[in-house]
C-alpha atoms as a printed R data frame, in Angstrom:
   type eleno elety resid chain resno       x       y      z
1  ATOM     1    CA   MET     A     1 127.012  81.906 28.996
2  ATOM     2    CA   GLY     A     2 129.010  81.825 25.959
3  ATOM     3    CA   LEU     A     3 127.701  82.915 22.399
4  ATOM     4    CA   LYS     A     4 127.930  80.816 19.387
5  ATOM     5    CA   ALA     A     5 127.938  82.383 15.774
6  ATOM     6    CA   TYR     A     6 125.234  81.300 13.288
7  ATOM     7    CA   ASN     A     7 124.876  82.639  9.945
8  ATOM     8    CA   VAL     A     8 121.559  84.427  9.027
9  ATOM     9    CA   HIS     A     9 120.510  85.646  5.809
10 ATOM    10    CA   PHE     A    10 118.376  89.041  5.752
11 ATOM    11    CA   SER     A    11 116.589  90.614  2.891
12 ATOM    12    CA   GLU     A    12 117.839  94.108  1.907
13 ATOM    13    CA   GLN     A    13 114.629  95.636  3.412
14 ATOM    14    CA   GLN     A    14 114.867  93.752  6.709
15 ATOM    15    CA   LEU     A    15 118.690  94.629  7.039
16 ATOM    16    CA   ALA     A    16 117.842  98.293  6.298
17 ATOM    17    CA   GLU     A    17 114.941  98.130  8.988
18 ATOM    18    CA   LEU     A    18 117.335  96.618 11.673
19 ATOM    19    CA   GLU     A    19 120.052  99.230 10.849
20 ATOM    20    CA   LYS     A    20 117.365 101.915 11.020
21 ATOM    21    CA   LEU     A    21 116.488 100.712 14.566
22 ATOM    22    CA   LYS     A    22 120.167 100.705 15.541
23 ATOM    23    CA   ASP     A    23 120.674 104.134 14.117
24 ATOM    24    CA   GLU     A    24 117.635 105.441 16.242
25 ATOM    25    CA   GLY     A    25 119.476 104.301 19.341
26 ATOM    26    CA   LEU     A    26 116.994 101.532 20.133
27 ATOM    27    CA   TYR     A    27 119.721  98.796 19.884
28 ATOM    28    CA   SER     A    28 123.602  99.162 20.248
29 ATOM    29    CA   SER     A    29 123.921  96.819 17.096
30 ATOM    30    CA   VAL     A    30 122.017  94.814 14.543
31 ATOM    31    CA   ALA     A    31 123.394  91.626 16.408
32 ATOM    32    CA   GLU     A    32 121.813  92.869 19.593
33 ATOM    33    CA   ALA     A    33 118.432  93.573 17.988
34 ATOM    34    CA   VAL     A    34 118.494  89.971 16.503
35 ATOM    35    CA   ARG     A    35 119.313  88.506 19.749
36 ATOM    36    CA   ILE     A    36 116.575  90.237 21.400
37 ATOM    37    CA   ALA     A    37 113.922  89.312 18.763
38 ATOM    38    CA   VAL     A    38 115.054  85.544 19.100
39 ATOM    39    CA   ARG     A    39 114.793  85.651 22.763
40 ATOM    40    CA   ASP     A    40 111.369  87.310 22.532
41 ATOM    41    CA   LEU     A    41 110.274  84.715 19.932
42 ATOM    42    CA   LEU     A    42 111.496  81.891 22.197
43 ATOM    43    CA   ALA     A    43 109.571  83.302 25.241
44 ATOM    44    CA   ARG     A    44 106.548  83.747 23.287
45 ATOM    45    CA   ASP     A    45 106.442  80.231 21.880
46 ATOM    46    CA   LEU     A    46 107.266  78.889 25.377
47 ATOM    47    CA   LYS     A    47 104.422  80.723 26.817
48 ATOM    48    CA   ALA     A    48 102.183  79.416 23.951
49 ATOM    49    CA   THR     A    49 103.229  75.837 24.697
50 ATOM    50    CA   LYS     A    50 102.507  76.211 28.402
51 ATOM    51    CA   ARG     A    51  99.211  77.594 27.516
52 ATOM    52    CA   LEU     A    52  98.349  74.794 25.268
53 ATOM    53    CA   ASN     A    53  99.420  72.259 27.949
54 ATOM    54    CA   SER     A    54  97.117  73.681 30.305
55 ATOM    55    CA   LEU     A    55  94.236  73.996 28.109
56 ATOM    56    CA   LEU     A    56  94.662  70.313 27.006
57 ATOM    57    CA   GLY     A    57  95.626  68.789 30.289
58 ATOM    58    CA   ASP     A    58  96.751  65.104 30.640
59 ATOM    59    CA   ILE     A    59  95.124  63.744 27.167
60 ATOM    60    CA   PRO     A    60  96.947  61.008 25.345
61 ATOM    61    CA   ALA     A    61  99.389  61.655 22.682
62 ATOM    62    CA   ILE     A    62  97.690  62.775 19.385
63 ATOM    63    CA   ASP     A    63  98.469  60.564 16.377
64 ATOM    64    CA   GLU     A    64  99.452  62.238 13.025
65 ATOM    65    CA   ASP     A    65  95.970  61.562 11.583
66 ATOM    66    CA   SER     A    66  93.998  63.193 14.399
67 ATOM    67    CA   PRO     A    67  91.903  66.235 13.523
68 ATOM    68    CA   LEU     A    68  93.129  67.498 17.138
69 ATOM    69    CA   ARG     A    69  96.594  67.696 15.525
70 ATOM    70    CA   SER     A    70  95.563  70.592 13.194
71 ATOM    71    CA   LEU     A    71  93.841  72.253 16.379
72 ATOM    72    CA   THR     A    72  97.078  71.951 18.458
73 ATOM    73    CA   SER     A    73  98.996  73.257 15.613
74 ATOM    74    CA   GLN     A    74  96.914  76.117 15.183
75 ATOM    75    CA   LEU     A    75  96.876  77.074 18.998
76 ATOM    76    CA   SER     A    76 100.547  76.597 19.292
77 ATOM    77    CA   SER     A    77 101.147  79.123 16.410
78 ATOM    78    CA   GLU     A    78  98.515  81.480 17.699
79 ATOM    79    CA   ARG     A    79 100.083  85.095 18.841
80 ATOM    80    CA   LEU     A    80  99.743  85.661 22.604
């Protein structure tokens, strides 16, 4: 799998914290820390989506005005 570059902007504080993690030896580089954070975020969101699907089962699609739309948004953004 090849890697593609993407520009990301960090605040000075965020970058300082990433550098600190690197300096403490937790990551070999800031780029590695960011890749791992993105990987973990995607895994968490995939798990949340699977959980939501298992909770809702085979219900029909939710239209934009449905009160259930806000509930599903809350459930999918819930930290697991």
